[in-house]
N, C-alpha and C positions, 0 to 999 in steps of 0.2 A: 504494500500500500504506500502511496506517495504522500498521503496525509493522514493524520489521526482523526478518526471519526468515532464518537461515543454517543450512543443513544440510550436514554434511560428507559425507554419502552421497548418491548419486543417488536421485531420488524417482520412483516410478511415476506415469505420467500416464494410462495406460489398460491394459486387460487384453485380450490376444489369445489366446483359448482358455484354456489354463491357465498362460499366460506373461505376466508383468508387463513392460511396456515402459516404461523409465525415460526421463527427459528427455535424458540423455547418450546413450542408445542411439539415440534419434530424431536427435540431432545427428550421431552417427557415420554413420548411414545417409544423411543429407542431404549431409554432406561427401563421402562416397564417391560419391554420385550426381553431385554438382557436379563433382568432379575427373574422373570418367569422361566426362561430357558435354563438359567443357572439352577433354579430350584428343581425343575423337572429332571435335569440330568443328574444332579446330586442325589435326589431321591432314588433314581434308577440305579446308580452305582452303589448306593448304601446297601441295597439288597444283595449285593455280591459278597462272596466270602472274603475277598481281598480287594477292597475299593482302592482307587488311585490315591496318591498322596494329597492331591489338591482337595479331594473330597474329605479326607481326614482333617486337613487344615481348616476347611469350612466348618466341619462338625465341631472342632475345638473352639472356633470363634463363636459359633452359635451357643454352645454350652456355656462359654464364659459370659456372654451377654445375658443368658437366662439366669445365671447365678447373680448377675448384677441386678436384674429385675427382681429376683427373689429377695435380695437384701433390702429392697425398698418396700415390697409388699409380699411378705412371706406366705400369707394365706391364699392369695389369689394370683400368684405368679403365672400359673399355667393358663388362667383365663385371660389375663391382660397381655401376656407375652406376644402372641401373634400380631396384635394391633400395634404395640410399641415397636416391635422389631421391624414391621413393615414400614412404619413411618421413618425409623432410623435409616434403613437401607435405601429407601427411595430418596430421602433428603441427602444422604451421604453421596450417592452416585449422581444425583442432580446437581450437587455442589461441585463435584469433581469433573463433571462433564465439560464445564467451561474452561478447564485447565488442560484439556487434551491438545496435543500438537495440531495446529491449524485452526483451532476454535478461535473465533473473533478475527481471524486473518484470511481465511479462505471463504470466498463468497462471490457475489456478483455486483457489478455496478449498475445502479438504476438511476432514474431521473431524480430520485430523492437522496442519492448518495450511495455509499458502499453498504451492502447488506451481507453479513456473515451467515453461512449456512447453519452453524452451530453456536449456541449460546447456553450457558448454564441454566437449567430449568428453574432454579431458585433465584436467578438474577432477574426474574420477571415477577413483579409485585402481584400479578393475577394468580400465579402459582402459589406464592406464599400465603396470599389471602385465602385461597381455597383450602390449603393445608391447615391454616389457623381455624377456619370455620369448622372443618371436619374434626379437628382435635377438641375444640370447645364443645361441639355437639356430642362427641363421644363421652365427654365428662358428664353432661346432662343425662345422656342415655343410660350410662352405668349407674349414676346417682339414683335415677328413677327405678331402674331394674332391681337394685339392691334394697332400696329403702321405700319404694312406692311413693305415694303422694306426700308422705312425710318429708321427702327431700325438698319439696318446693316451699315448705313452711319457713325456710330460712330467707326466702325472697318475699313472701307474702304472709307476714305475721301480724294479724290485726288485734292481738290481745291487748296491746297498749301502744301509745304513740312512739315510744322509744324503740320498741321492737320493729314497728312499721318503718321507722327511719333507718334503722340498721339493715333491715331487709332491702330497702331501696338502695342503700350503698352496696350491698352484696350483689344486687342485680347489675348495677353500674360496673362493679368489679368484673363480673363475668364478660360483659361486652368489652371492657378494656383489655382482657386477656387476648381477644382476637387482634386488637391493634398491636399489642406488645409482641405476640407471636409473629405477626406479619412483618412489621418493620425491623425487628431484630434480625430475622433471617435474611430478608431482602437487603437490608443496609450492609450487613457484613459481607455477603457474597458479591453484591454489585460493586461495592467499594474495592474489594480485592481484585475483581476483574479489571476495573478501571486502572488500578495501580499497576497491574501487570502489563496492560496495554500501553500505558504511558512510559514505563521503564523500557519495554521492548522497542518502542518507537524512538526513544532518545538514544539508547545504547543497544543496538540490535543483536549483539553477540551473546555473551554469557552473563550479563549483569542482572538479568531477571531470574536466574536460577535460585539464588537464596530466597527471593520473594515467592517463587513458585513453591518451594518447600514449606514456607510459612503458610501459604494459602491452602496447601494440602492439609496441614494441621488445623487451620481455622475451619475448613470444611468439615473435618471430623468432629471438632468441638461443637460446632453449631448444630450438627445432626444429633449429637449426644444431648445437648442442652434442650433442644426441642422435644425429643422423645422422652427425656427424663422429666421435664416439666409436665408433659401430658400425663405421664404415669403418676406423678405426685398428685396432680389435681384430681385424677380419677380415684386414687387411693383415699384422698381426703373426702371426696364426694360420696364414696361408698361406706365410709366409716360411720358408726353410730355415734351421735352426739348426745351428751348428757348435760 
């Protein structure tokens, strides 16, 4: 690229019928397919007497993450683990997708400027907002599933004015979680991709390698933070209050 071009919004790369497909949508589909194929193949090889080493490595990682979930919610780890692990893996690879060689630099020139084919899925605020809504909805779903209608008394307690006001603050707090989830993930990942693009543009050779390593670590931490907070909020919502 002869000039640096940074777009805060996802950019359309082709049109499918009346629908514009953006570069982050394409990465979202690719990440989903990759994780699905990885899970299917790992499950198939685990049934063998001597599975490959990469399957054993994946099994070790999954078991380690399960123990981590179990340390937060010992009683319901098996129930919450699939949801939390799915969030973690999708966000992790969605973060790392924008760090692949050629991402943000291979694309096409249009009348609106340069459009890269690949962009980190979580560098799109629409994706992080969808993840945030899903996470907070999961908290409400499990809260109701475990505690029934009693769960909603913390939002709508009409026994006295003080409890009513506290419930109103709790309701605002639930909506603020959506904003917090959304902008924390989007801000960290988008800022990291901008940093790498600027460094690679100013010093094209190897100056961006240390920052690349840092962004790999940041992508891991952000995926862990998002999934852990979701698990903690679900654990709190399902606990009986006295």
